[in-house]
C-alpha positions in Angstrom: -47.4 -24.5 -12.8 -47.6 -25.1 -9.2 -43.7 -26.4 -9.3 -43.0 -23.3 -11.2 -44.5 -21.1 -9.0 -42.9 -22.9 -5.5 -39.5 -22.6 -7.5 -40.1 -18.7 -8.3 -40.8 -18.1 -4.9 -37.9 -20.2 -3.6 -35.1 -18.2 -6.2 -33.4 -15.5 -4.2 -34.6 -12.8 -6.7 -31.7 -10.4 -5.6 -29.0 -12.7 -6.3 -30.3 -13.4 -9.8 -31.3 -9.6 -10.5 -27.6 -8.4 -9.3 -25.4 -11.2 -10.7 -23.0 -9.4 -12.7 -23.3 -6.0 -11.6 -21.9 -4.7 -8.4 -23.7 -1.3 -9.2 -27.1 -2.5 -9.3 -26.5 -4.7 -6.0 -25.6 -1.4 -4.5 -28.2 0.4 -5.3 -30.6 -2.4 -4.5 -28.8 -2.4 -1.1 -29.3 1.6 -0.5 -32.8 1.1 -0.8 -33.3 -1.7 1.1 -31.4 -0.2 3.9 -33.3 2.9 3.5 -36.6 1.2 3.4 -35.9 -0.8 6.5 -34.7 2.5 8.4 -37.8 4.5 7.5 -39.9 1.9 9.5 -37.4 1.5 12.2 -39.4 2.6 15.1 -41.4 -1.0 14.8 -39.3 -2.9 17.1 -39.8 -5.9 14.8 -38.0 -3.7 11.6 -35.7 -2.6 14.0 -34.5 -6.3 14.3 -34.6 -6.7 10.7 -32.6 -3.1 9.9 -29.8 -3.9 12.9 -29.0 -7.2 11.2 -29.1 -6.3 7.6 -27.1 -2.9 8.1 -23.9 -4.6 8.7 -24.3 -6.6 5.7 -24.9 -3.3 3.8 -21.9 -1.6 5.7 -19.6 -4.7 4.7 -20.4 -4.6 1.1 -20.5 -0.5 0.7 -16.8 -0.9 2.2 -15.7 -3.6 0.0 -17.4 -1.9 -3.0 -15.3 0.9 -2.3 -12.3 -1.1 -2.1 -13.0 -2.5 -5.6 -13.4 0.7 -7.0 -10.2 2.1 -5.4 -8.5 -1.2 -7.0 -9.9 -0.2 -10.6 -8.9 3.3 -10.3 -5.0 2.4 -9.4 -4.9 -0.3 -12.1 -6.1 2.3 -14.6 -3.2 4.9 -13.4 -0.4 1.7 -13.4 -1.8 1.1 -16.9 -1.7 4.5 -18.0 1.9 5.2 -16.5 3.2 1.9 -18.3 1.7 3.1 -21.5 3.4 6.6 -21.3 6.6 4.6 -20.8 6.1 2.2 -23.7 5.2 5.2 -26.0 8.4 7.1 -24.8 10.4 3.9 -25.4 8.9 3.6 -28.9 9.8 7.3 -30.1 12.3 9.2 -28.0 14.5 6.4 -25.9 15.1 4.6 -29.0 15.6 7.3 -31.3 18.3 9.3 -28.6 20.0 5.5 -27.8 20.3 5.1 -31.8 21.8 8.4 -32.2 24.4 7.7 -29.4 25.3 4.1 -30.9 25.5 5.9 -34.2 27.7 8.6 -32.8 30.1 5.5 -31.6 29.7 3.0 -34.4 28.3 4.1 -37.8 25.4 2.7 -39.3 25.9 -0.3 -41.1 29.1 -1.7 -39.4 28.8 -4.8 -37.8 29.2 -3.3 -34.2 26.1 -1.2 -34.9 24.2 -4.3 -36.2 25.3 -6.3 -33.5 23.4 -3.8 -31.1 20.4 -3.0 -33.0 20.0 -5.9 -35.3 16.3 -5.7 -36.3 16.5 -1.4 -35.7 13.9 0.0 -33.6 11.3 -2.7 -34.3 11.7 -4.5 -31.1 11.4 -1.3 -29.2 8.0 -0.2 -31.2 6.2 -3.4 -31.8 5.3 -6.5 -30.1 3.8 -7.3 -26.7 4.5 -5.2 -23.4 6.8 -7.9 -22.2 8.8 -8.5 -25.7 9.3 -4.8 -25.8 10.8 -4.5 -22.4 12.8 -7.5 -22.9 14.3 -5.7 -25.8 15.6 -3.0 -23.2 17.3 -5.7 -21.4 18.8 -7.2 -24.4 20.5 -4.1 -25.9 21.9 -3.6 -22.2 23.4 -6.9 -22.3 24.7 -6.8 -26.0 26.4 -3.6 -24.7 27.9 -5.4 -22.1 31.2 -3.6 -20.7 31.8 -1.8 -24.0 33.4 1.3 -22.2 32.5 3.5 -25.5 29.0 3.0 -24.5 29.2 3.0 -20.8 27.5 6.2 -20.4 24.4 5.2 -22.6 24.1 1.7 -20.8 23.7 3.3 -17.4 20.8 5.6 -19.2 19.3 2.7 -20.7 19.6 0.6 -17.5 17.7 3.5 -15.6 14.8 3.5 -18.0 14.6 -0.5 -17.9 14.2 -0.2 -13.9 11.5 2.4 -14.2 9.5 0.5 -16.9 9.9 -3.0 -15.5 8.8 -1.5 -12.1 5.6 -0.2 -13.9 5.4 -3.2 -15.8 5.2 -5.3 -12.4 3.1 -2.8 -10.6 0.5 -2.5 -13.6 0.4 -6.4 -13.4 0.1 -6.5 -9.6 -2.8 -4.1 -9.9 -4.6 -6.3 -12.1 -4.3 -9.2 -9.7 -5.4 -6.7 -6.9 -8.8 -5.9 -9.1 -9.5 -9.7 -9.5 -9.0 -10.2 -5.8 -11.2 -7.4 -4.8 -13.8 -8.7 -7.4 -13.7 -12.1 -5.3 -14.2 -10.5 -1.8 -17.0 -8.2 -3.5 -18.7 -11.0 -5.1 -18.7 -13.0 -1.8 -20.2 -9.6 0.0 -22.9 -9.5 -2.7 -23.8 -13.0 -2.1 -24.3 -12.7 1.4 -26.1 -9.3 1.4 -28.6 -10.6 -1.2 -29.1 -13.3 1.0 -29.7 -10.9 4.0 -32.2 -9.0 1.5 -34.0 -12.0 0.8 -34.4 -13.4 4.3 -35.8 -9.7 5.1 -38.4 -10.2 2.2 -39.5 -13.7 4.0 
């Protein structure tokens, strides 16, 4: 029982309670900083507050950066999903109509361009659907009759590829911000535990 009591006293309760919750860590830190500030007239508490507020402000800044990264990821994801939806509906329908206007459906030339119909543009992973657009560009190649259509498809491909790259980058940015915030959370919790001692 004595060993358990010593272990409980030595365990950093702030680290344990806030593990996995940056929001809870922020709430506890706000409370901790406010409690210290309320007694700032005491020179001893003033020293604790002065040391702690640096950790607190650092955490608040990094928390804000993390939330901003999440918001950017959501926006980038929404943009990409809208383009994928556009690809699967209006874009492929328009491209199909333009191709059928030059090469009748069922002809070898039409089949070479859209061997699986609309399916590759409407189903599958994001990567395979975007790759289907590039494949169509490559199959059109130097066909003069489809040169205008190829330019339109290329423009859309450039847009959706850029959106995909940006969205994947924003996922990485959130992960990086999470690592930085986790380090700040741990430092802040160690500061809180030191004040408690």
